[in-house]
C-alpha positions in Angstrom: -0.2 0.3 0.0 1.1 3.6 -1.3 1.7 6.2 1.3 -0.3 9.6 0.8 3.2 11.5 -0.1 3.8 8.4 -2.5 0.5 8.7 -4.1 0.9 12.2 -4.5 4.1 12.0 -6.5 2.8 10.0 -8.2 -0.2 11.6 -9.5 2.1 15.2 -10.0 4.8 13.1 -12.4 1.7 11.1 -13.9 -1.0 13.7 -14.4 0.5 17.2 -14.2 4.2 16.5 -16.2 5.6 17.7 -12.7 9.4 15.9 -12.2 10.3 13.3 -9.6 13.0 15.6 -8.8 10.6 18.7 -7.9 8.0 17.0 -5.6 9.7 16.2 -2.1 7.8 17.5 1.1 8.7 20.9 1.2 8.0 22.0 -2.9 5.3 24.2 -3.2 2.5 23.2 -4.7 2.3 26.6 -6.5 5.0 25.3 -8.7 3.8 22.4 -9.7 0.6 23.1 -10.9 -0.3 25.7 -12.9 -3.8 27.0 -12.1 -6.6 26.9 -9.9 -7.9 24.1 -11.8 -5.3 21.9 -11.7 -4.9 22.1 -7.8 -8.6 20.8 -7.9 -8.1 18.3 -10.5 -4.9 16.9 -8.0 -7.0 17.5 -4.7 -10.0 14.9 -6.4 -7.2 12.7 -8.0 -5.4 12.0 -4.9 -8.9 12.0 -3.0 -10.7 9.1 -5.4 -6.8 7.2 -4.7 -7.6 7.3 -0.8 -11.2 6.9 -0.6 -11.9 10.8 0.3 -13.0 13.7 -1.0 -11.0 17.0 0.0 -12.9 19.8 -0.3 -11.7 23.4 -1.3 -11.9 25.2 2.0 -9.7 22.3 3.4 -6.7 23.6 0.9 -6.6 27.2 1.8 -3.8 27.3 4.1 -1.7 24.5 2.5 1.4 25.9 0.9 4.0 22.7 0.3 3.5 19.1 -0.8 3.5 18.3 3.1 0.7 20.3 3.6 -1.3 18.6 1.5 -0.5 15.3 2.6 -1.0 16.3 6.6 -4.5 17.5 5.5 -5.3 14.0 3.6 -3.8 11.9 6.6 -5.8 14.0 8.7 -9.4 13.0 6.9 -8.1 9.5 6.0 -7.5 9.0 10.0 -10.7 10.6 10.8 -12.4 8.0 8.9 -11.0 4.9 10.2 
């Protein structure tokens, strides 16, 4: 089973053409995703993979890959 970080990294590389070397916990998502539509598509794709829905308002303070992973981990943990 993949970690959320591994899942997010794979999606950024496969669907958004980010370089694997550019995706690390402190990487700024704004540098990896082109626009707000990409943010939504990324959140939906990760949510689908891990079995949760990530709402826009949950992402308002998200800046880095690690911030995003923390939000998703919290949601997934709350579901268990």
